C-alpha positions as CSV (number, residue, x, y, z in Angstrom):
1,M,2.1,-18.3,7.8
2,K,4.3,-21.4,8.1
3,T,3.1,-22.9,4.9
4,P,5.9,-25.2,3.7
5,P,7.3,-24.3,0.3
6,P,5.9,-26.6,-2.4
7,S,8.3,-28.8,-4.1
8,A,9.6,-27.3,-7.4
9,R,7.5,-28.3,-10.4
10,P,9.2,-31.2,-12.2
11,R,11.0,-30.1,-15.3
12,R,10.1,-32.8,-17.9
13,P,12.1,-33.2,-21.1
14,V,10.7,-31.0,-23.8
15,P,9.5,-33.2,-26.7
16,A,11.2,-32.6,-30.0
17,V,7.9,-31.7,-31.7
18,A,7.3,-29.0,-29.1
19,L,10.8,-27.6,-29.7
20,A,10.0,-27.5,-33.4
21,V,6.7,-25.6,-32.8
22,V,8.6,-23.1,-30.7
23,A,11.2,-22.6,-33.3
24,C,8.5,-22.1,-35.9
25,L,6.7,-19.5,-33.8
26,F,9.9,-17.5,-33.4
27,A,10.8,-17.8,-37.0
28,A,7.3,-16.6,-38.0
29,G,7.4,-13.7,-35.5
30,C,4.1,-14.9,-34.0
31,S,2.6,-13.4,-30.9
32,S,0.4,-15.1,-28.4
33,G,-1.3,-11.8,-27.6
34,G,-2.1,-10.3,-24.2
35,D,1.5,-9.9,-23.1
36,G,1.4,-6.1,-22.9
37,P,2.0,-4.1,-19.7
38,D,-1.5,-4.8,-18.3
39,A,-1.6,-8.5,-19.5
40,G,-1.0,-9.8,-15.9
41,E,-4.3,-8.4,-14.7
42,D,-6.2,-9.2,-17.8
43,A,-5.0,-12.8,-17.9
44,A,-5.4,-13.3,-14.2
45,G,-7.3,-16.4,-13.2
46,R,-6.8,-18.3,-16.5
47,A,-6.2,-22.0,-15.9
48,G,-3.6,-23.9,-17.8
49,T,-1.3,-21.0,-18.6
50,G,1.6,-22.6,-16.7
51,K,2.2,-19.3,-14.8
52,L,1.9,-18.7,-11.1
53,R,-1.4,-17.0,-10.3
54,I,-1.2,-14.4,-7.6
55,A,-4.1,-12.4,-6.1
56,M,-3.6,-9.0,-4.4
57,V,-6.5,-7.9,-2.2
58,T,-6.3,-4.4,-0.6
59,H,-8.7,-2.1,1.3
60,G,-8.0,0.7,-1.1
61,G,-10.8,3.0,-2.1
62,K,-11.8,3.7,-5.6
63,G,-10.0,6.6,-7.2
64,D,-7.2,6.8,-4.6
65,A,-3.9,7.5,-6.3
66,F,-2.0,5.9,-3.4
67,W,-3.4,2.5,-4.4
68,D,-2.6,3.1,-8.0
69,R,1.0,3.1,-7.0
70,V,0.7,-0.1,-5.0
71,K,-1.0,-1.7,-8.0
72,R,1.7,-0.4,-10.4
73,G,4.4,-2.0,-8.3
74,A,2.6,-5.3,-8.2
75,Q,2.0,-5.2,-11.9
76,D,5.7,-4.5,-12.6
77,A,6.8,-7.4,-10.4
78,A,4.3,-9.7,-12.0
79,A,5.5,-8.7,-15.5
80,K,9.1,-9.4,-14.5
81,D,8.3,-12.8,-12.9
82,G,5.8,-14.0,-15.5
83,I,2.9,-14.0,-13.1
84,D,-0.8,-13.8,-13.8
85,L,-1.9,-11.1,-11.4
86,T,-5.3,-10.2,-10.1
87,Y,-5.7,-6.9,-8.2
88,T,-9.0,-6.3,-6.3
89,S,-9.9,-4.0,-3.5
90,D,-12.8,-3.1,-1.2
91,P,-12.6,-0.5,1.7
92,D,-15.3,-2.4,3.5
93,P,-13.7,-5.2,5.6
94,T,-16.5,-7.6,4.9
95,G,-16.1,-7.1,1.2
96,Q,-12.4,-7.4,1.4
97,A,-12.7,-10.7,3.3
98,E,-15.0,-12.0,0.6
99,L,-12.5,-11.1,-2.1
100,V,-9.8,-13.1,-0.2
101,R,-12.2,-16.1,0.0
102,D,-12.8,-15.8,-3.8
103,A,-9.0,-16.1,-4.3
104,V,-8.9,-19.2,-2.1
105,R,-11.8,-20.7,-4.0
106,D,-10.0,-19.9,-7.3
107,K,-7.0,-21.9,-6.0
108,V,-4.4,-19.2,-6.7
109,D,-0.7,-19.8,-6.0
110,G,-0.4,-17.0,-3.5
111,I,-2.2,-14.0,-1.9
112,A,-1.0,-10.6,-0.9
113,L,-3.3,-8.6,1.3
114,T,-3.6,-5.6,3.6
115,L,-4.6,-5.9,7.3
116,A,-6.3,-2.5,7.9
117,K,-9.0,-4.4,9.9
118,P,-7.1,-7.5,11.0
119,Q,-10.0,-9.3,12.7
120,A,-11.9,-9.3,9.4
121,M,-9.1,-11.2,7.7
122,K,-8.7,-13.8,10.4
123,I,-11.0,-16.5,8.9
124,P,-10.1,-15.9,5.2
125,V,-6.4,-16.2,6.0
126,A,-7.1,-19.4,7.9
127,Q,-8.9,-20.7,4.9
128,A,-5.9,-19.9,2.7
129,K,-3.6,-21.6,5.1
130,A,-5.8,-24.7,5.1
131,A,-5.6,-24.7,1.3
132,D,-1.8,-24.5,1.4
133,I,-1.9,-21.0,-0.2
134,P,0.9,-18.7,1.1
135,V,-0.2,-15.2,2.2
136,V,1.9,-12.1,2.6
137,G,0.9,-8.8,4.1
138,L,1.6,-5.3,2.9
139,N,0.8,-1.7,3.9
140,S,-1.4,-2.2,7.0
141,G,-1.2,-4.5,9.9
142,I,2.5,-4.5,11.0
143,D,1.5,-5.6,14.5
144,A,-1.0,-8.2,13.2
145,W,0.8,-10.1,10.4
146,R,2.6,-12.7,12.5
147,P,-0.4,-13.4,14.9
148,S,-2.5,-13.7,11.7
149,G,-0.2,-16.4,10.3
150,L,1.2,-14.5,7.4
151,L,4.5,-15.5,5.7
152,E,6.0,-12.0,5.4
153,Y,5.1,-8.3,5.6
154,F,6.1,-5.3,3.6
155,G,5.4,-1.8,4.8
156,Q,6.0,1.0,7.2
157,D,6.0,0.8,10.9
158,E,3.3,3.4,11.4
159,S,4.0,4.0,15.0
160,V,7.6,4.7,14.3
161,A,6.6,7.0,11.4
162,G,4.2,8.9,13.7
163,R,6.8,9.4,16.3
164,A,9.2,10.7,13.6
165,V,6.5,13.2,12.6
166,G,6.1,14.3,16.3
167,D,9.8,14.9,16.5
168,K,9.7,16.8,13.2
169,L,6.9,19.1,14.5
170,D,8.9,19.9,17.6
171,S,11.8,20.9,15.4
172,L,9.4,23.2,13.5
173,Q,8.3,24.7,16.8
174,A,4.7,23.7,16.3
175,K,2.4,23.9,19.4
176,H,-1.0,22.4,18.5
177,A,-1.4,19.6,16.0
178,L,-4.7,18.4,14.5
179,C,-4.3,14.8,13.2
180,V,-7.0,14.0,10.7
181,I,-8.1,10.4,10.5
182,H,-10.2,9.6,7.5
183,E,-11.1,6.0,8.3
184,R,-12.2,5.2,11.8
185,G,-10.8,1.9,13.1
186,N,-8.0,1.7,10.5
187,V,-5.1,0.4,12.7
188,A,-2.4,2.1,10.5
189,L,-4.0,5.6,10.7
190,E,-4.7,5.2,14.4
191,A,-1.0,4.2,15.0
192,R,0.3,7.2,13.1
193,C,-1.6,9.7,15.1
194,A,-0.9,7.9,18.4
195,G,2.8,8.0,17.4
196,V,2.6,11.8,16.8
197,K,1.0,12.3,20.2
198,K,3.6,10.2,21.9
199,T,6.6,12.3,20.9
200,F,5.2,15.7,20.1
201,A,5.8,18.1,23.0
202,G,2.8,20.2,22.0
203,Q,-0.9,19.3,22.0
204,T,-2.2,16.6,19.6
205,E,-5.9,16.4,18.8
206,M,-7.6,13.8,16.7
207,L,-10.3,14.7,14.1
208,Y,-12.3,11.9,12.6
209,V,-13.7,12.6,9.1
210,E,-15.6,10.7,6.4
211,G,-12.8,10.0,4.0
212,T,-15.1,8.9,1.1
213,D,-16.5,12.4,0.9
214,Q,-13.9,15.1,0.3
215,K,-16.5,17.9,0.6
216,S,-17.3,16.6,4.1
217,V,-13.6,16.4,4.9
218,A,-13.1,20.0,3.9
219,A,-16.1,21.2,5.8
220,A,-15.0,19.4,9.0
221,V,-11.4,20.6,8.9
222,T,-12.5,24.2,8.1
223,A,-15.0,24.2,11.0
224,K,-12.4,22.9,13.4
225,L,-9.8,25.5,12.4
226,R,-12.3,28.3,12.8
227,Q,-13.4,27.0,16.1
228,D,-9.8,26.8,17.5
229,P,-7.3,29.3,16.1
230,T,-4.5,27.9,18.3
231,I,-4.2,24.9,15.9
232,D,-0.9,25.6,14.0
233,E,-0.4,22.3,12.3
234,V,-2.8,20.0,10.4
235,V,-1.4,16.4,9.9
236,A,-3.2,14.5,7.2
237,N,-3.1,10.8,6.5
238,G,-3.1,10.9,2.7
239,A,-2.1,13.1,-0.1
240,Q,-5.6,14.0,-1.2
241,F,-6.6,14.8,2.3
242,A,-3.5,17.1,2.7
243,L,-4.4,19.0,-0.4
244,T,-8.0,19.4,0.9
245,A,-6.6,20.6,4.2
246,V,-4.6,23.3,2.3
247,K,-7.9,24.6,1.0
248,S,-9.5,24.4,4.5
249,V,-6.7,26.4,6.0
250,K,-7.3,29.2,3.5
251,A,-11.1,29.0,3.8
252,A,-10.8,29.3,7.6
253,G,-8.3,32.2,7.5
254,S,-6.0,30.0,9.6
255,R,-2.3,30.3,9.9
256,A,-1.9,26.6,10.4
257,H,0.7,24.6,8.3
258,V,-0.1,21.3,6.6
259,A,1.9,18.1,6.8
260,T,1.0,14.6,5.7
261,F,1.7,11.0,5.4
262,D,1.9,9.7,1.8
263,L,2.4,11.6,-1.4
264,N,1.5,11.7,-5.1
265,D,2.4,14.0,-8.0
266,D,0.2,16.9,-6.9
267,L,1.4,16.6,-3.3
268,V,5.1,16.8,-4.3
269,K,4.2,19.9,-6.3
270,A,2.5,21.3,-3.1
271,V,5.7,20.6,-1.1
272,R,7.9,22.3,-3.7
273,G,5.5,25.3,-3.7
274,G,5.5,25.6,0.1
275,D,1.7,24.8,0.5
276,V,2.6,21.6,2.4
277,Q,5.5,21.5,4.8
278,F,6.5,17.9,4.4
279,A,5.3,14.4,3.6
280,V,6.2,11.0,4.9
281,D,6.8,8.5,2.1
282,Q,6.1,4.9,2.8
283,Q,6.8,3.9,-0.8
284,P,3.6,2.2,-1.9
285,Y,5.0,1.1,-5.2
286,L,7.7,-0.8,-3.4
287,Q,5.2,-2.4,-1.1
288,G,3.2,-3.8,-4.1
289,Y,6.4,-4.8,-5.9
290,L,8.0,-6.6,-3.0
291,A,4.8,-8.4,-2.0
292,V,4.3,-10.0,-5.4
293,D,8.0,-10.7,-5.9
294,A,8.2,-12.4,-2.5
295,L,5.4,-14.8,-3.4
296,W,7.2,-15.7,-6.6
297,L,10.5,-16.3,-4.7
298,Y,8.7,-18.4,-2.2
299,R,6.9,-20.5,-4.7
300,T,9.9,-21.0,-7.0
301,N,12.8,-21.1,-4.5
302,G,11.4,-21.4,-1.0
303,N,12.8,-17.9,0.0
304,V,11.4,-16.0,3.0
305,S,12.9,-12.5,3.7
306,G,14.3,-12.3,7.2
307,G,13.2,-15.9,7.9
308,G,9.6,-14.5,8.3
309,V,10.6,-12.9,11.6
310,P,11.0,-9.2,11.1
311,P,8.9,-7.1,8.7
312,V,10.5,-5.6,5.6
313,L,10.3,-1.9,6.1
314,T,9.6,0.5,3.2
315,G,9.5,3.7,5.2
316,P,9.4,6.3,6.6
317,A,11.3,8.8,4.5
318,F,10.7,12.6,4.7
319,V,10.0,14.6,1.5
320,T,10.6,18.3,2.1
321,K,11.1,21.3,0.0
322,S,14.8,20.7,0.0
323,N,14.6,17.2,-1.6
324,A,11.2,17.2,-3.4
325,A,12.7,18.0,-6.8
326,A,14.6,14.7,-6.7
327,V,11.3,12.8,-6.1
328,A,9.2,14.8,-8.5
329,G,10.1,12.8,-11.6
330,Y,9.2,9.5,-10.0
331,A,6.0,10.9,-8.6
332,A,5.0,12.2,-12.0
333,G,5.7,8.7,-13.4
334,G,3.4,7.1,-10.9
335,T,6.0,5.2,-8.9
336,R,6.5,7.5,-5.9
Protein backbone atom coordinates (compact mmCIF):
# COMPACT_ATOMS: atom_id res chain seq x y z
CA MET A 1 0.00 0.00 0.00
CA LYS A 2 1.52 3.30 -1.05
CA THR A 3 -0.20 5.26 1.68
CA PRO A 4 1.98 8.31 2.30
CA PRO A 5 3.29 8.50 5.85
CA PRO A 6 1.29 11.08 7.79
CA SER A 7 3.11 14.09 9.01
CA ALA A 8 4.36 13.80 12.55
CA ARG A 9 1.91 15.00 15.14
CA PRO A 10 2.87 18.55 16.24
CA ARG A 11 4.62 18.68 19.55
CA ARG A 12 2.98 21.61 21.33
CA PRO A 13 4.67 23.21 24.34
CA VAL A 14 3.43 21.56 27.52
CA PRO A 15 1.62 24.10 29.75
CA ALA A 16 3.17 24.70 33.13
CA VAL A 17 -0.03 23.57 34.86
CA ALA A 18 0.16 20.24 33.01
CA LEU A 19 3.74 19.75 34.13
CA ALA A 20 2.67 20.45 37.67
CA VAL A 21 -0.07 17.84 37.45
CA VAL A 22 2.38 15.26 36.10
CA ALA A 23 4.84 16.01 38.87
CA CYS A 24 2.05 15.64 41.40
CA LEU A 25 1.04 12.28 40.01
CA PHE A 26 4.57 10.93 40.18
CA ALA A 27 5.06 12.27 43.67
CA ALA A 28 1.83 10.65 44.85
CA GLY A 29 2.67 7.37 43.16
CA CYS A 30 -0.68 7.45 41.33
CA SER A 31 -1.60 4.90 38.67
CA SER A 32 -3.90 5.49 35.74
CA GLY A 33 -4.86 1.78 35.80
CA GLY A 34 -5.11 -0.64 32.90
CA ASP A 35 -1.43 -0.54 32.04
CA GLY A 36 -0.69 -4.21 32.79
CA PRO A 37 0.51 -6.80 30.26
CA ASP A 38 -2.93 -7.12 28.63
CA ALA A 39 -3.85 -3.44 28.77
CA GLY A 40 -3.22 -2.94 25.03
CA GLU A 41 -6.07 -5.24 24.13
CA ASP A 42 -8.43 -4.09 26.89
CA ALA A 43 -7.90 -0.42 26.08
CA ALA A 44 -8.11 -0.89 22.33
CA GLY A 45 -10.46 1.41 20.50
CA ARG A 46 -10.61 4.08 23.21
CA ALA A 47 -10.74 7.56 21.77
CA GLY A 48 -8.67 10.36 23.20
CA THR A 49 -5.89 8.26 24.71
CA GLY A 50 -3.26 9.92 22.57
CA LYS A 51 -1.89 6.50 21.61
CA LEU A 52 -1.78 4.94 18.18
CA ARG A 53 -4.59 2.43 17.74
CA ILE A 54 -3.71 -0.70 15.78
CA ALA A 55 -6.02 -3.54 14.77
CA MET A 56 -4.72 -7.03 14.01
CA VAL A 57 -7.19 -9.25 12.15
CA THR A 58 -6.26 -12.87 11.41
CA HIS A 59 -7.93 -16.01 10.12
CA GLY A 60 -6.93 -17.94 13.23
CA GLY A 61 -9.30 -20.49 14.67
CA LYS A 62 -10.41 -20.49 18.29
CA GLY A 63 -8.15 -22.47 20.61
CA ASP A 64 -5.26 -22.75 18.15
CA ALA A 65 -2.03 -22.25 20.09
CA PHE A 66 -0.26 -21.04 16.94
CA TRP A 67 -2.32 -17.86 16.93
CA ASP A 68 -1.75 -17.39 20.64
CA ARG A 69 1.92 -16.93 19.72
CA VAL A 70 1.10 -14.41 16.98
CA LYS A 71 -1.08 -12.50 19.44
CA ARG A 72 1.61 -12.65 22.14
CA GLY A 73 4.15 -11.09 19.79
CA ALA A 74 1.70 -8.37 18.77
CA GLN A 75 0.90 -7.58 22.40
CA ASP A 76 4.57 -7.37 23.37
CA ALA A 77 5.27 -4.95 20.50
CA ALA A 78 2.23 -2.89 21.45
CA ALA A 79 3.38 -2.69 25.06
CA LYS A 80 6.84 -1.55 23.97
CA ASP A 81 5.50 1.08 21.59
CA GLY A 82 2.64 2.34 23.76
CA ILE A 83 -0.01 1.17 21.29
CA ASP A 84 -3.67 0.43 21.95
CA LEU A 85 -4.02 -2.96 20.25
CA THR A 86 -7.12 -4.85 19.20
CA TYR A 87 -6.72 -8.49 18.16
CA THR A 88 -9.64 -10.23 16.44
CA SER A 89 -9.89 -13.30 14.24
CA ASP A 90 -12.32 -15.32 12.17
CA PRO A 91 -11.43 -18.42 10.10
CA ASP A 92 -14.34 -17.64 7.78
CA PRO A 93 -13.10 -15.23 5.07
CA THR A 94 -16.37 -13.31 5.02
CA GLY A 95 -16.20 -12.86 8.77
CA GLN A 96 -12.56 -11.79 8.65
CA ALA A 97 -13.36 -9.24 5.94
CA GLU A 98 -16.10 -7.75 8.12
CA LEU A 99 -13.68 -7.45 11.04
CA VAL A 100 -11.34 -5.45 8.80
CA ARG A 101 -14.24 -3.20 7.79
CA ASP A 102 -15.00 -2.69 11.48
CA ALA A 103 -11.43 -1.51 12.00
CA VAL A 104 -11.73 0.91 9.08
CA ARG A 105 -15.00 2.28 10.46
CA ASP A 106 -13.31 2.68 13.84
CA LYS A 107 -10.68 4.87 12.15
CA VAL A 108 -7.71 3.02 13.59
CA ASP A 109 -4.18 4.19 12.83
CA GLY A 110 -3.10 0.94 11.17
CA ILE A 111 -4.21 -2.60 10.36
CA ALA A 112 -2.23 -5.84 10.31
CA LEU A 113 -3.99 -8.75 8.63
CA THR A 114 -3.51 -12.21 7.13
CA LEU A 115 -4.26 -13.07 3.52
CA ALA A 116 -5.18 -16.75 3.72
CA LYS A 117 -8.03 -15.99 1.28
CA PRO A 118 -6.68 -12.94 -0.58
CA GLN A 119 -9.76 -12.33 -2.71
CA ALA A 120 -11.91 -11.85 0.39
CA MET A 121 -9.59 -9.10 1.65
CA LYS A 122 -9.53 -7.14 -1.62
CA ILE A 123 -12.42 -4.77 -0.90
CA PRO A 124 -11.68 -4.22 2.83
CA VAL A 125 -8.04 -3.37 2.03
CA ALA A 126 -9.21 -0.94 -0.65
CA GLN A 127 -11.50 0.69 1.91
CA ALA A 128 -8.60 1.05 4.33
CA LYS A 129 -6.48 2.60 1.60
CA ALA A 130 -9.26 5.08 0.78
CA ALA A 131 -9.33 6.04 4.45
CA ASP A 132 -5.52 6.54 4.51
CA ILE A 133 -5.06 3.65 6.93
CA PRO A 134 -1.80 1.74 6.30
CA VAL A 135 -2.14 -2.05 6.13
CA VAL A 136 0.59 -4.64 6.56
CA GLY A 137 0.34 -8.38 6.01
CA LEU A 138 1.59 -11.30 8.05
CA ASN A 139 1.64 -15.09 8.01
CA SER A 140 -0.38 -15.80 4.85
CA GLY A 141 -0.39 -14.29 1.37
CA ILE A 142 3.24 -13.78 0.46
CA ASP A 143 2.32 -13.86 -3.23
CA ALA A 144 -0.65 -11.56 -2.75
CA TRP A 145 0.45 -8.78 -0.43
CA ARG A 146 1.87 -6.45 -3.06
CA PRO A 147 -0.94 -6.95 -5.61
CA SER A 148 -3.34 -6.33 -2.72
CA GLY A 149 -1.72 -2.97 -2.01
CA LEU A 150 -0.22 -3.75 1.39
CA LEU A 151 2.65 -1.73 2.78
CA GLU A 152 4.82 -4.59 4.08
CA TYR A 153 4.67 -8.34 4.72
CA PHE A 154 6.08 -10.48 7.53
CA GLY A 155 6.12 -14.25 7.24
CA GLN A 156 7.51 -17.35 5.68
CA ASP A 157 7.73 -18.11 1.98
CA GLU A 158 5.59 -21.23 2.16
CA SER A 159 6.69 -22.52 -1.23
CA VAL A 160 10.33 -22.28 -0.19
CA ALA A 161 9.50 -23.98 3.11
CA GLY A 162 7.69 -26.78 1.32
CA ARG A 163 10.59 -27.36 -1.03
CA ALA A 164 12.94 -27.50 1.97
CA VAL A 165 10.74 -30.18 3.53
CA GLY A 166 10.83 -32.14 0.27
CA ASP A 167 14.62 -32.07 0.33
CA LYS A 168 14.59 -33.08 3.99
CA LEU A 169 12.40 -36.11 3.23
CA ASP A 170 14.82 -37.17 0.49
CA SER A 171 17.67 -37.00 2.99
CA LEU A 172 15.64 -39.22 5.32
CA GLN A 173 15.06 -41.66 2.44
CA ALA A 174 11.28 -41.41 2.59
CA LYS A 175 9.35 -42.78 -0.39
CA HIS A 176 5.66 -41.87 -0.02
CA ALA A 177 4.49 -38.70 1.75
CA LEU A 178 0.94 -37.83 2.77
CA CYS A 179 0.56 -34.04 3.07
CA VAL A 180 -2.47 -33.25 5.23
CA ILE A 181 -4.27 -29.97 4.43
CA HIS A 182 -6.70 -28.97 7.16
CA GLU A 183 -8.23 -25.93 5.42
CA ARG A 184 -9.17 -26.22 1.77
CA GLY A 185 -8.34 -23.12 -0.27
CA ASN A 186 -5.83 -21.71 2.23
CA VAL A 187 -3.07 -20.45 -0.08
CA ALA A 188 -0.31 -20.98 2.50
CA LEU A 189 -1.16 -24.63 3.14
CA GLU A 190 -1.57 -25.37 -0.55
CA ALA A 191 1.81 -23.74 -1.30
CA ARG A 192 3.54 -25.83 1.35
CA CYS A 193 2.31 -29.16 0.02
CA ALA A 194 2.95 -28.07 -3.57
CA GLY A 195 6.51 -27.21 -2.55
CA VAL A 196 7.00 -30.63 -0.96
CA LYS A 197 5.78 -32.29 -4.14
CA LYS A 198 8.09 -30.19 -6.28
CA THR A 199 11.35 -31.31 -4.67
CA PHE A 200 10.52 -34.64 -3.04
CA ALA A 201 11.77 -37.48 -5.25
CA GLY A 202 9.17 -39.88 -3.86
CA GLN A 203 5.40 -39.80 -4.18
CA THR A 204 3.48 -36.90 -2.61
CA GLU A 205 -0.23 -37.29 -1.97
CA MET A 206 -2.60 -34.65 -0.58
CA LEU A 207 -5.26 -35.42 2.01
CA TYR A 208 -7.89 -32.78 2.75
CA VAL A 209 -9.44 -32.93 6.22
CA GLU A 210 -11.80 -30.81 8.32
CA GLY A 211 -9.41 -28.97 10.59
CA THR A 212 -12.08 -27.71 12.98
CA ASP A 213 -12.80 -31.29 14.10
CA GLN A 214 -9.77 -33.18 15.45
CA LYS A 215 -11.72 -36.44 15.74
CA SER A 216 -12.53 -36.20 12.05
CA VAL A 217 -8.87 -35.46 11.26
CA ALA A 218 -7.73 -38.50 13.25
CA ALA A 219 -10.28 -40.75 11.56
CA ALA A 220 -9.35 -39.57 8.06
CA VAL A 221 -5.59 -39.99 8.56
CA THR A 222 -6.02 -43.37 10.24
CA ALA A 223 -8.23 -44.62 7.41
CA LYS A 224 -5.77 -43.44 4.78
CA LEU A 225 -2.82 -45.13 6.50
CA ARG A 226 -4.73 -48.39 6.79
CA GLN A 227 -5.75 -48.17 3.15
CA ASP A 228 -2.20 -47.56 1.89
CA PRO A 229 0.60 -49.09 3.98
CA THR A 230 3.23 -47.71 1.55
CA ILE A 231 2.84 -44.25 3.11
CA ASP A 232 5.98 -43.79 5.20
CA GLU A 233 5.71 -40.08 6.03
CA VAL A 234 2.80 -37.93 7.20
CA VAL A 235 3.41 -34.19 6.77
CA ALA A 236 1.06 -32.07 8.88
CA ASN A 237 0.44 -28.33 8.59
CA GLY A 238 0.14 -27.49 12.26
CA ALA A 239 1.39 -28.73 15.62
CA GLN A 240 -1.97 -30.01 16.83
CA PHE A 241 -2.51 -31.89 13.56
CA ALA A 242 0.91 -33.49 13.84
CA LEU A 243 0.16 -34.69 17.36
CA THR A 244 -3.13 -36.10 16.09
CA ALA A 245 -1.26 -37.80 13.24
CA VAL A 246 1.04 -39.49 15.77
CA LYS A 247 -2.04 -41.11 17.33
CA SER A 248 -3.37 -42.05 13.88
CA VAL A 249 -0.10 -43.78 12.99
CA LYS A 250 -0.34 -45.89 16.13
CA ALA A 251 -4.04 -46.61 15.62
CA ALA A 252 -3.45 -47.73 12.05
CA GLY A 253 -0.48 -49.93 12.96
CA SER A 254 1.53 -47.95 10.43
CA ARG A 255 5.29 -47.52 10.32
CA ALA A 256 4.99 -44.00 8.94
CA HIS A 257 6.92 -41.13 10.49
CA VAL A 258 5.38 -37.73 11.22
CA ALA A 259 6.79 -34.32 10.33
CA THR A 260 5.10 -30.94 10.46
CA PHE A 261 5.08 -27.26 9.77
CA ASP A 262 4.77 -25.11 12.93
CA LEU A 263 5.29 -26.01 16.54
CA ASN A 264 4.19 -25.47 20.12
CA ASP A 265 5.33 -26.67 23.52
CA ASP A 266 3.84 -30.16 23.17
CA LEU A 267 5.17 -30.53 19.65
CA VAL A 268 8.72 -29.66 20.77
CA LYS A 269 8.38 -32.35 23.44
CA ALA A 270 7.24 -34.80 20.75
CA VAL A 271 10.30 -33.97 18.64
CA ARG A 272 12.59 -34.45 21.64
CA GLY A 273 10.89 -37.78 22.37
CA GLY A 274 11.15 -38.99 18.80
CA ASP A 275 7.40 -39.14 18.05
CA VAL A 276 7.78 -36.37 15.46
CA GLN A 277 10.81 -36.32 13.17
CA PHE A 278 11.07 -32.57 12.69
CA ALA A 279 9.10 -29.32 12.56
CA VAL A 280 9.43 -26.23 10.40
CA ASP A 281 9.28 -23.08 12.53
CA GLN A 282 8.01 -19.92 10.86
CA GLN A 283 8.23 -18.00 14.17
CA PRO A 284 4.65 -16.76 14.64
CA TYR A 285 5.60 -14.64 17.65
CA LEU A 286 8.01 -12.74 15.44
CA GLN A 287 5.34 -12.24 12.77
CA GLY A 288 2.96 -10.64 15.24
CA TYR A 289 5.68 -8.54 16.84
CA LEU A 290 7.14 -7.22 13.59
CA ALA A 291 3.75 -6.43 12.04
CA VAL A 292 2.69 -4.18 14.94
CA ASP A 293 6.14 -2.63 15.33
CA ALA A 294 6.25 -1.88 11.59
CA LEU A 295 3.01 0.10 11.76
CA TRP A 296 4.36 2.08 14.71
CA LEU A 297 7.60 2.83 12.85
CA TYR A 298 5.67 3.88 9.77
CA ARG A 299 3.30 6.14 11.65
CA THR A 300 5.96 7.75 13.83
CA ASN A 301 8.96 7.87 11.49
CA GLY A 302 7.83 6.96 7.96
CA ASN A 303 9.90 3.74 7.93
CA VAL A 304 9.15 0.88 5.52
CA SER A 305 11.31 -2.26 5.73
CA GLY A 306 13.02 -3.01 2.43
CA GLY A 307 11.26 -0.06 0.86
CA GLY A 308 8.11 -2.18 0.67
CA VAL A 309 9.58 -4.32 -2.11
CA PRO A 310 10.72 -7.64 -0.58
CA PRO A 311 8.85 -9.44 2.20
CA VAL A 312 10.47 -9.75 5.62
CA LEU A 313 11.02 -13.49 6.05
CA THR A 314 10.60 -15.12 9.47
CA GLY A 315 11.30 -18.72 8.39
CA PRO A 316 11.78 -21.52 7.62
CA ALA A 317 13.94 -23.02 10.34
CA PHE A 318 14.07 -26.73 11.15
CA VAL A 319 13.58 -27.98 14.69
CA THR A 320 14.90 -31.52 15.06
CA LYS A 321 15.82 -33.80 17.94
CA SER A 322 19.35 -32.40 17.85
CA ASN A 323 18.34 -28.78 18.53
CA ALA A 324 14.88 -29.08 20.13
CA ALA A 325 16.28 -28.63 23.65
CA ALA A 326 17.46 -25.12 22.74
CA VAL A 327 13.94 -24.17 21.63
CA ALA A 328 12.04 -25.91 24.42
CA GLY A 329 12.29 -23.10 26.96
CA TYR A 330 10.93 -20.52 24.53
CA ALA A 331 8.15 -22.85 23.44
CA ALA A 332 7.14 -23.43 27.04
CA GLY A 333 7.02 -19.65 27.52
CA GLY A 334 4.68 -19.24 24.57
CA THR A 335 7.03 -17.36 22.27
CA ARG A 336 8.18 -20.18 19.93
